[in-house]
N, C-alpha and C positions, 0 to 999 in steps of 0.2 A: 779783267784785272783781278778779280776774285779777292783774296784776303789782303792784297796790297794796301798798306797804310790803315787797315781797320783797327789796329791796336791803338791808334790815335783817337779813334771814336770811343772805344770802350775802356781805355785806361789813360785818359788825358792827364797831363801834368798842369796844363794851363788852359783857360777858356777865354775866348773873345765873344761877347754878345753884341751883335750889330743890331741896334734897334731896341735895346733895353729901355724900359719906360717906368716912370713912377706911377702910372695909371693902373689901378687895381683891376680894371675890367679889360685890359689889353693883354695880348699874348706875350708881348715883351715884358710886361710887368709881372705877370704870373710866373713866367719862366725864371726871371731874376729872383723872385722870392723863393722859388723852389730850389734854385741853385744854392742860395744862402741858407735856407732852412734845412736842406738835406745835409749840410755840413761838409761840402766839398772843400778840401784843404788847400788846393792850389790857387794861384792868382786868377781873378776874374776881371777882364778888361771890358768896360762898357763903352760903346761908341754911340753917342747921341749928341748932336751939336746944339740941341735946344736947352739942355740942362748942364749945369756945372758939376753937379753930383747927384747920384741916385742911391738911396739906401746906404748912405755914408761912403760910397765909392766915387772917387773923382772920375768924371767921364772924359772921353777923348772925342775930338771933333771929327776924326777921319781914320780910315783903316791904316793909313800910312803912319799914324801916330802910335799904333800898337807896338809896344816894345817886344823885340824878339819874334819868335814864331810860335804862336799858340797851337797846341795840338788840335783843339776842337774849336771851330768857329760856328756859332749859332746865329742864324739870320732870321730876324723878325722885323722886316721892313715892308713897305708897300710893294706889291708885285712889280711895278714898273722899275723899281730900283734894284731888284735882286740880280738881274743879269750883270749889271755893272759891279755890284758887290762881289759876285762870284769871280768875275774876270780879274778884279784887283787882288782878291785873296789868292787866287791861283798864281798870279804873276809874282806875288811875294813869297811863293813857295809854301803857303799854308797847306798842311797835308789832308785835312778832313773838315767837312762842313755839314751842317744840318739846316734845312729850310723849314721854318715853322709857318710861314705865311701861306694862305690859301688863295684861290682865285687866279692861278697862273695860266689856266687854259690848257688845251691839248691840241696836238697836230701841228702842221706846218705853219710857221709864222708866230707861234705862241711863245709866251715867256718860257714855258717848259722846255721847248725845243732849244731855245737860245741858251738856257742855263745848262742843259745837258751837254750841248756841243762845247761850250766854254770849259766845263769841268773836264771833259775828255781831253781837250787840247793841253790843259795845264797839269793833268794828273791829280787834280783835286778830287778826293772821294766825297760823294755827296749822298745824303739821305733826305728823303722828303719829296714834296711837302707833307708833313706828318705831325703827329702829336709830340714826337721826340723820342728820346731814349732814357732809360733808367738803369743804373748799375749800382745796386745796393752796397756791394763790398767797397766801392770807391766813394760811397756817400754822394753819388752823382744822380741828381734828378734834373736832367736837361730836357724838361718837358713842361707842359702846362696841366699835367694830371694833378689830382687833389692830394696825393700822398706818395711817398716812396715806400715800396714794399720792403719786407724784411729780407735779409741776406739768405740765400739758399742756393740750390743747385739745378733749378729749372730755368731754361732760357725760353722766352716767348718771342716769336717773330710774327708780327701781325700786319696785315694791310689795312686794318681798321683801328683807329684811335679809340673808338667806343669799346671795342672788345678788349683792348689793352687795359683801359681804366676799369672795366667790369672785373677783369681777372685780378687786378690789384685790390679792389675792394673785397672780393671773395677771399683772396689769400690772407687779407688782414685778419679775418675771423676764423681762419682754418689752420693757422700756424704753418703755412706753406710759404717758403721763400724762393726768391729768384736770383739767378746769377746775373741776368740782364733781361730787360724788356725793350724790344725795338718796335716802334711803329714805323713801317716802311713808307707808307703813303704811295706815291705814284711812280716809284722806281726810277727816279731820275738817273741814278747811277748804280748804287748798291741795291742788289736784288736778293731773292731767295737763295740763289746759288752761292753768292758771296757769303751770306750770313750762315748758311749751313756749313760751308767749308770752315768758317771761323770757329763756330761753336762746336763743331766736331772735334777740333783740336784743343778747345778750351778746357783745361783741367778743372776749372771751377764749375763746369756744366756737366750734369749726369744725364739729363734728358732734355729734348728740344720739343717745344710746342709750336705748331704752325696754324695761323688762321689765314686761309687762302681765298681770294676772290677770283684771281686769274693769274696765269703764269705767262710771262712774255718770252723768255728764252728757255724753251722746254729742254733742249739738249743739255744746256748748262745745269738746269735744275735737276734733271735725271741723274747726271753724273755726280753732282754734289749730294743729292739725297741718298743715292745708293752707297756712297762712301760713308756718309754720316750714320746711316742705319746699321752699318756693319760694326760700329764701335759704341753706339748708345741708342736708346729708344728715341724715335721721332714720331710724335703724334700730330695728326693733321685734321682740321675741320675745314670744310669748304662750303661756302654759301652758294646759292643759286643752283641747287641740285635739280630743279625742275624747269630751268630755263630752256626754251625750245631752241633748236639749232637755227643758224642764220640761213641755211639752205635746205630746201626740200630734197630729200635723197631720192635718187632715181631707181635704186635697186632695193630689194628686200633687205639685203645685208646693210646697206647704207642707212635705211630707216631704223634698223635696230641699234645702230651705234650712236646714241645720243651723246652730247658733250659731257655731261656729268659721268656717264658710264665710262667714257674714255679717261677722264681724270681718275676715276676709281681704279681702272686698270693700271694707270701710271703709278698711283700710290702703292698699289699692291706689288707691282714689279720692282719698285724701289725699296720695298721692305718697310714702308711706313705703316703705322697703325692709324687707320681712319676712324674718326668718330663723327656722329651726325648732328650733335647739338652741343650747346654750352654745358648743359648738365653732364653730358658724357665726357666732354673735355675736362671739366673739373674733376670728374671721377678718375679719369686717366691721370690727371696731374696729381691727385691725392695718392694714387697707387705708385706711379713712377717716381714720385718725389721721395718715397721711402723704401721701396723694395727693388730687389733685383728680379730678373725674369725667372719664371718657373719652368722647370724642365718636364712638366707633365700637366695633365688637365684633370687629375683626380683630387677632388676637394672633400675634406672632412669638415663636418659642421657640429659645433657645440652650442646648445641653446637651452634656455630655461622655459621655453614654450614650444610645445609640439607643433601647433599650427604655424608658428613662425618658421620652424624648420621645414615643414612641408612646402611653404611658399618659396623658400630659398631653393629647395630641390627642383621645384617646377621651373624656376627662372634659370637654374643651372642647366637643365636639360634643354630648355628653349634656346640657349645660347651655345649649345654644342659641347658643354662640359660633361664631366662624368662624376657621379657620386662615388667616392672611395669606399672600399670595404674596410672592415676592421679586422685586423689579424687576431687569431685566437688568443695569443698571449695578452694582447691589449684588452680584449674582452674580459679575460680572467682578472686582469689587474683592475679594470673598471668595476667589476662585480664586487671587489673588495672595498672600494672607496665610495661607491655611489649607493643610494638607496635601492632597495630590491625592485622598486617599480620603474627604474630607469629604462630607457627604450630598448636597450640590448643590441642596438645597431646604430648605424649612421643614417640620419642625424642622431647625435648623442644628446638625448633629452635628459637633462640633469634635474628636471622638475622645477616647478614654480617657486618653491621655497629655498632654492639654492642660494647659499651665502658665498662670500668670497673664498672661503676655504674649499668648498666643493668645486667652485670654478677652477681654482688652482690645481686641485687634484686631477680633475678631468683634463685640463690643458697639459699637465705633465705627461700623462699617458698618451694622449692623442698626438701630441707633437712628436713624440718618439716613435710613432708607428710608421714603418716604411711603406705601408699600404697606401699612404696619401702623399700628395705633392704640396699641399697647402692646407691651412686650417682657417676656417671662419668661425668666430666666436660671437654669439648674439645674446642680447638681453632684452626681454620684454618687461617694462617697469611694473612693479607691484609694491605693496606695503610690507611684504615679508622680508625683503633684503635690500639694503641701500645700494643703488646702481653704482655709485662712485666707489664704494668699498669693493664691489665685485670687479670693477675696472682696474683698481689698484692691484688686486690679487692676480688678475690675468697678466698685467704688465710684469709683476714679480716672477710669475711662472715662466713667461717668455724669456726674460733676461737670464734666469737661471738655466733654462734649456740651452740658450745660445752660448752662454759662458762654458757650459760643460761639454757641449758637442761641437762648438764652432760652426754650427749649421746656420744657414741663412734662409731656412724654409720660410716662405711667405706666410704672414699671419695678418688677418683682417678682423676688424671689429665692427659690429653694427649694434649700437645701443639705441633702440627705438625710443623716440620721445625725449631724448637727452636734452637738457637745458643748456649744456655747454660744459658742465663740470667734468663729466666722464670724457668728453672729447678732448679736453685739455690734458687729462692724464695720458690718453693715447698719443696725442700730438707730441707731448714732451718725450715720449718713449720711441717715437718714430714708427708707430704702428698705424697704418691707414685706418680711418674710422669713417663710418657712413651712417646716415640717418635712417636707412631702410635696408632690408635684406636684399632687395633687387639691385640697389646701387652697389652693395658690397660684392655680390656675385658678379656683377658687370665689371667691377674693378679687378677681380681675380681673372676674369676672362681677357681683360686687356693685356695682362702680362703673358697669359697663355698664347694669345694671338701673336704677340710680338716675338715670342720664342719660336713659334711655329714658322713665322716668316723668315727668321734667321736660319732655321733648320732647312727650309725649302731652298733658300738661297745658297746653302752650302752643299746641297746634294750634287752628286756627280751624275750627269745625264748619261743614259746608255748611248753607245755609239750608233750612228745611223748605218743602215745597210750599206755594205761596201759597193753594191751595184747601183746605188743612187748617185748618178753623175749627170746632172741636168745638162742638156744641150743648150747652153746659154746663147750661143751664136744663132742657133735656129730660132729661139724665142725672140731674140732682139730683132732679127730680120722680119719676123711676122709683125711685130709692133711697129717697126719703122716703116714698113710698106704701107700699113694702114694710115700712119700719120702723114706720109707723103701724099696719100689720097685725100688728106684733110678730113678724115673720119674720126669720130669720137668713140666708136664702138667697133669691136671685132665682130665679124660675121661668124656664124656657127662653124663653117669650115675652118676658119683661122683659129677659133677656139679649140677645135679638135686637135689641130696641129700643135698649138701651144701646149695643150695638156699632154700631148705625146712627148714633147720635149722635156717635160718635167715628170714623166711617168705617173701622171694623174689619170686614173681610169675614168673614161667617159664613154657614153654610148656613141657609136659612130654616126656621122652625119653626111648626107649627100644633098647638095642643093639642086632643086628642080624649079625651072622657071614657069612651067605651066603644068596642067593636069596630065598631059601625055608623058612628059619627062618624069613626073612623079610616079606614074604607074610603072614605067620601065625601071626606075630606080628601086622600086619595091620588089621586083622579080627575084633578085638574089636573096633578099631577106626572107621572103616567103619560101623559097626553095630550100633554105637552111632550116626550115621548120619553125621560124619565128613569126610573130605577128608584127604589125607596122604601126609606127607613130608618125603623124604628120603635124608640123608646126609652122606657123607663119614666120617668114624671115624678113624682118624690117628693123632698121636701126632706130626707127621712130616709134616702134611698138615693143616696149621692153617686157611688160607683163602680158604675156600672150593670152592668158585666160580671160583678160578683161574684154577682149574682142572675140571671144570664142575661137581663138586661133590655135587650138590644140585638139587633135582627135587621136584617141588611143585604141590599141588592140584591133586594128583593121586586119582582116583575114584574106583579102583578095585584091588583085590589081584593080578590079572595077570599084571596090570600096575606096581604095586610095584615090582613084581618079575623081570620084564623086566628092569625097571629103576635101580634096584640093580645090575643086571648083567652089564649093561652099565657103571654105576658109577665105579664099581670095576675094570672093564677092562680098562677104560680110566685112572683111577688113577694109575694103575700098569704100564701103558704105559708111562704116562707123568712123573711119579715120581717112577722109578724102584727101588730106594733105600729106599723108604718110608716104614715104618712099618705100615701095614694096619690091623686094628682090625675087620673091617667089615663096616657096616653102622648102623646108628641110625634111628629109626622110630618114627615120631612125628605126632600128630594131626595138621592139617593145621589151623593156627590162622587166621580167617577171620574177620577182623575189617576194613571195607572199608573206614571209616572216621578217622582211627587212624593215628597219626603223627609218622614217623620213627625217633627215637632218638638214640643216643649213650650215654652210661654211663659206668663208670668203674674206675679202678685204674691204674695209671702208676707209674713207679719206677724211681725216680730221684736220681742220684748218690750222690747228696749233701743233698737234702731236704727229701729224702725218699718217702713214699707213697703220691700220689697226686690224688685227685678226679677229673675226667674229665667228662664233660657233653657237649652235642651239638647235631647237626643235624646228623642223622644216615643214613644208607644205604650203598650201594656198592661204591658210589662215595664220601665217607665221607672225605677222605684226599683232594680231589679236591675242595669240597665245603668249607672245613676248617672253619666251623662255630662252635667254641668251646669256653669254658671257663674252667678255672682251679681253684681249691681251695685246701688249705692244710687241711687235717683232724686234729682233729675231727671236725665234723659238728653238728650244731643243725638245727632246721627247718628254722630259720631265715637266717642262712648262706647258707643253701641249696636253699632257694628261691632267695637269692641274686645271687647265682651261675647261676641259671636258667635265671634270668633277664638279665644277661650279654651276652646272645646269641641272634642272630637274630631269631632263631627258636622259641624263647619264644613268639614272636608276633603271630605265628600261633597256639600256644596252646590256645589262646583266641578264642572266638566264632567269626565266620565270615560267612556272607551269611546265608545258611541253615545248617552250620556245628556247632554243639554244642561245647562249650569249653571243652578242655581236663581237666582231673582231675589233676591240677597242684600240689595239695597237695599230691597226690599219688606219683608223680614224686619226689617231695622234700623228702618224707619219704623214698623212695627207695635210694636216695643219702645218707641220714643219715645212713641207714642200711649198705650200702656199706662201709662207713667210719668206722662204728663200727666193721665191719668184719675185716678191715685192722688193727684195734687196737687189736682185740682178736686173730687174726691169722696172726702174722707178717711174717710168711713164704710165704704168698701170695705176689707175686711180681707184677703181672699184672692181671687185670680182665677186660674183654671186653664183654659188652652186646651190641650187634648190629645185628639186630635192636631191640630197645626197643620200643614197640608199646604203644602209649598213646592215650586214648580217654575219653569220658565222664564217662565210666565205670571203669576207672583205668588204670593200666599198666600191661604189661606182656612181659617177655623176650622171643623173638623168637629164639635167638641163643646166646650163651655165650662161652667164653674161659677163663680159669684160669691157670696162670703160677705160679709155686711154686719153692722155693729154701730153703735149710736149713739155719738156722741162724748160723753165726760164733760165736765163744766163746766170742769175743770182743763185738759184738752187743748184745748178750744175757746177758752179764755181765753188760751192761750199765743200765739195769733196765727199760729203756724207749724204748727199741728196736730202731726202725728206724724213729720215728716220730720227725719232727722238732718242733712241739708243743706238749707238754706232754698231753696225753689224760686223761680222767677221771680215777682216780686211784681206780678202783673197788676193788683192793686187800685190801683196808682199810675199807671195809664194815664189820660191826659187828652186831650180834643179841645178846642181853643180857637182864638181868632182874635186876631192881632196888630193893632196900631193901624193898619197900612196895609191891613188886610183880608185878609192872608195866613192861610189855614187851616193849622193845624199840629197834629201829633199828638205829644204829649209822653209819653214812656214811659221805663222803666228801660232802660239799655243792655244789649245782649245780645252774646255772643261773636261771633255771625255778623255783627255790624255792622262788622267790621274793614274790609271792602271799601269802606265808605262814607267812611272817614276821609281817604284821600288827596284826594278831590275837595273835602271840607270844608276841609282845610288849605290847599288852593290858593286859597281865598277869604279867608284870614287873613293879614294883613300881618306882616312880620317884627317890626314894632314891637309889635303885639298879641301875638305869640308871646313876645317878651321880657317883656311885662307879665304874661303868664300863667305862663311857665316860668322867668323870670328869666335866660334865656340864649337865644341863637339856636339854631335847629334845622337841623342839616346835612342829615339825611335821615330819612325815615319808615321805620324798620325794623319787621319783624314783631314782635320782642320788645317794642319800644316801644309799638306799638298794642295788642298783647295785654295789656299791663299796664293799658291804658285800658279795654278791653272785657271782660276776663275777671274778674268780680267775685265775691267771697263776699258775697252779699246780707245775711248776718248781721252784717257789719262795715262794709260800704261800699255806697255808692249813687252811681250816676251817671244823670242824666236827659238824654236827647237830645231835641231838638226836630226833628221830621221835617216837611218841607213836604209836605202831603198830595197835591198835584198832581204833584210830581216825585219824591218819595221821597228827597230829598237832606237831609243834616244841615244845620241852620241854626245850631245852638249846642249846647253841652254844659256841664253843671254837675256837679261831683263833690263828694261828702261822704264823708270817711273817718273812721271812729270809732276812737278808741284802745281798747286792750284792756279798760280799766276803765270805758268808756262815760262817762268824765268830760267829754270834749269831742270834737267832730268838727271837722275842718279842711276848709274848702270851697275850691273853685277854679272860676272861670267863664271860658268862652271862647265868644264869639259871632262869627260871620262879620263881617269888617270893613266890609262894605257894608250891614250891617243895624243900624247904630247908631241909637238913638232910636226903635225900633219897640216897645219895651217887653219884649223877650225877656229881658234881664238881670234886670229887676225880677220878672218871672214866675218865673224860675229861683230867685231868692233867696227868694221867698215859698214856693216849693215845698220848698226844703231846710229852711226854718224849720218848716213843717208836718210834714215828715218827721222832723226831729230831735225834735220834741215827741212824735210818735207812738211813736218808738223809745225814749223815756226818756233822751235825751242831755241832759246838764246844761248844756252851753254849746257854741256854735258859734264857731269861731275861724278866722282867716285872716291871711295875710300879703299885703299889697298894696304894690306899689311906690309910694313917696310922690308920684311925679308922675302917678299914675293917678287924677286928680281925679274923673273920672266915677264910678268904682267907690267911692271914698271918700265922695263925696256921697250915693250910693245907700245905703251902709251906715249913714251917720248918720241918714238918713230912716227906716230900718228899726229904729233903736234900738240899733245897735252902738256900743260905746265905741271910739273911735279914739285911739290913742296911738303915739308913735314907738317903734321897736325900739331898746332901749338898746345893742344890739350891732351895729346896722347902720343908719346914718342914712338910707339910701336906701329903707328899708322901714318901713311903718306896720303896726302890729298892730291887728286889729279883733276885738272879742269881744262876743258876745250871749249873756247868761245866759238860758237857756230857762225856768228855774224861775219867773222873774218876768215872762216875756214873755207877753202876752195873746194868745190864739188869735184 
């Protein structure tokens, strides 16, 4: 339901409090006092049959006695009464409610389940059980927190009431305000996805803070988080970072993918800024509450203490920032205004006797230096100059600089040991201020990381090799045959065939049942000049080295025969219950300068498939050098995954060792992610070791775990992915009226390079008809918005001419968060009018909308665009004038009644 009716929660005109009480120690009593004390201006109706009036308000005996339809219903009754209250409120059409009572229980048969089911049936939006919500601009304190925070532009969404109240108390002393604070509790109905969608569009919110314990609907969360992070900063802190997984992993890859590591990968993919503790969350709130993001990581530092400056530099380097240089012109200017003994470099040490005037002069010069992206100004207290006077001088210099240049270069302050007076000066000026140099530097790096995340998200990935065309049918047949045999693991021969279907290099494998077969299988390998590897083959023995089940570098048939005998005997002795198929015979992969890596897929119970990459070998868990990413991947995301590991450093050249082919590693990761999308029955895939050198990559060993899909998962249409993969099922080949063969498919991020040529064939008039304005230039951000889609919420189909590979037209369909309607837009090359492409596009989006459960397709069409309006009428759209703009016609097609 997403943002449906949430405006009633956060901007109510009237409130009903069910269970309001005169008792000061009760939740109902505290909430009522907060509602009155906060200054909420609308009517408050109290339902409590035990009292005739409470706090001067006449009480009502029953819900049916409440006049009209209150926007927000607050429920503070015993748990046993709540299901009935929710049912009656929903039956009366109340739009939104909040449960403050605890002790509802969990699971089947609990009050929680009954309340959630009732709310869904009636359309009542429900929050809780929780601390409540606070909206300062509405003077709404619908909670039992101790105070209402000041008005501001930070929204806090928390699963913990304690975290909410802690932030309120912190903010009260830091001059930080909130647009809203929401304590979600147990997610009876309204969840993270709903609230992210709401606050992403809330014009009073500039940044969103999340406190996460767990996420129930990960697909919904990922879509909402990715959308929100594109328009404003989202900072997240998650508890339980070291909780062990509920299931022991069978493979090395699975063992590396812990639950928190998966959450970290999800936050990174969504573009969220993750922090690790409340101090860091407060630091991020301090920064994001006042500053816009920085477009660089070069920091200039002004300080009256050299030691303080050195500590700041150390922290900056630790966190991946860069100490800015000073331009020669700025150095000359500083030489004129600062004492001769100033540092002459960054950090700009203006000496311990610096007064306010010296601070102002240094700030004026350093702020104007294009060699830096942000400025940190620090003060170590002493008796030579009043800190408050210096703070006031800094504020004056910053205001003057911004007024003269219209620049929003980030400025930070750290007045060490400040008693509060200097902090007030900075707070009133909107300059983030910190109690230490470390916190200030960390605040700067928060906005740097946020900007880097946005930049990565907007990068155009390189195209995949044209010859990468996986044989999905072959791969599916391999997996299905194994499932029909009721096996949970592919054998080495099947793995070799599966990897061949996806062009994944792997050492060849031959199954041998006994030592004689093994010796014969080794003959061809030896004749080719290679040595031989023998490995135990058993679905019950996954880590072969644990039973001595691997022998390397065998040079004769006799050696292979003996090794096979010993391996089989040892395995039977150590694992008497294991089902042993025999051994597999492989050529020895001799790459003396290859790096041993691990790559594969792990299965997370919440987020589904996860791609894992890191340092490989037998000690892989001990080394624990890994990084995770949610599929699907493109080459940019794969390279980012590699870069987040320590082993990435030795993929580069060093001494006389050539660099490994990092592009081949990245491509392998993309192929693995594609395999997970095509074959969702694969639960774990483990390539260890994956050997990488200058000649490419090859898997020396691999394991693949499989399991059938449940009907519920298969019926979801997206299988187990947290991020909806490229919807290949919507690809079409067809012919236009003039005989042109076209390939119609969903748009991909790597299509960006096709757009300039396409727009060169579109007239300015057609561009105005499509975008309602002229287009001055095709910028990367503009095209990225057209090509980088969340397929769970938006779709764009491009028509590609098969002979030339050029775009002939595009249609877009963007669905709102509630899936109530989708808005379409069509653009076809101006020289291709009348060939049927527009009609083809419109039929496709109607078919797509029906398949996705969209209730209506809508569009805005310029009233003079008669061709499009006539087409819409033929397809059954209702066409009517826009009451707010006579130049625009509104077209609507209800899909619920539209025949397929």
